[in-house]
C-alpha positions, 0 to 999 in steps of 0.5 A: 499499499502507498503512503498516500493511500488512506488507512480504513479502521473498523470496530474489529481492526483495534484490540479491545483493550480500553476499559469499559465506558462506565469507567471513563464515565466515572473518571469524567464525573469524579472531579475534586469540584462540584459544580453549581446551579444559578438562576439567571436573570440579567447580565452579560450572559443573558445579553450575549444570549448564552442563556435565556432569563429565568432559567436555571443554568450550570456554568461550565466555563467562561463561554458555556453554561448548561441550560436547564430550563425553567424548572428543576426537580432536585433533592436537598441532600444538606445545607450549611451557612455561607458567605462570599466576597467577589469584590476582587475576582481574582481572590474571592473570600468564602467563609462558611462560619456564620459566627466568625468576624469575617462572615459577619462583615461580609453579611454587613457589606451585603446588607448595608453597601450598594454594589459590595459584590458581597452575598451570603445565606444557606447554601444546599447540596442537591441532587438534580434529576435531570442531569443526575448530578449533584451541585451546590446551589447557593441562596445568597441574595435577599429574595432567594433567602426568603425562599430558602425556608422552604427548600429547607422543609424537603431536607432530612429530618433527623431523629435529634431534629424531630424530637426537638421539633416535637417538643417545640411545636407540641406535635409528633414529628417523625424522622424522615430522608429528604423529599423531592422538590420541584423548583420553578421560576417566577418573575417579581417586580418592585417599583420599575426594577424586575427579576426572576426567583426561585419558587419551591413546590413539593414534587410529585414524580419519585426521583428514581436515578440517585446515586449509591447511597454510600456515594451520596454520604460520602458527598455530603461529608465532603460538603460539610467538610468545606473550610473557609478560604481567605483567598479563593481564586476562581474563573468568572463564571464558576464557583467551584470548590476544592474538596 
């Protein structure tokens, strides 16, 4: 055969030495970072038509957002406090201790300073049905914080929490696992301004594609093990965290 002839390969031409594709999927998804879900309402990603306003999306890179649409089904697996100072995009400060002075500083800036680029509120570890993946979902502004109480209601109730709630309410509260929740989008207005907010609803369709319980328990542990970072460098469109 001359050097100019093309070599034709078929599936049978190559030795089948590669691992199963399930191994490939595990390696690709086994990143040391946790992606986030974000509700997009305004900004350059809307202006550049990377995603439509009022859509949930997953920032993948500076120029790619995975569009999840206007409604997602999730299971909240865990939550914790989070404050983030993004005034310096090259040195973002993240704090998870709501009793710390740093958290209080960021909270005060968010509440009292215009364009502070600071946010605070509960952040959730959620499983999203459509993609079959785990994400962080940060309820960091005033509108989202108000709605976060509903999402907490879908979190698991431990035996200790059930006992405490029973004592506080005078009603019997039974321990249970987390419940599926449908999060939709609502457009709200205040004076001349308008923006999109998430709204939590009970999900009537069971979630059947959860990972193995051992994997979920490990992810919850990693989520709770996140430490405060004095300086955390991140890309502009991603708020991922190291484990």
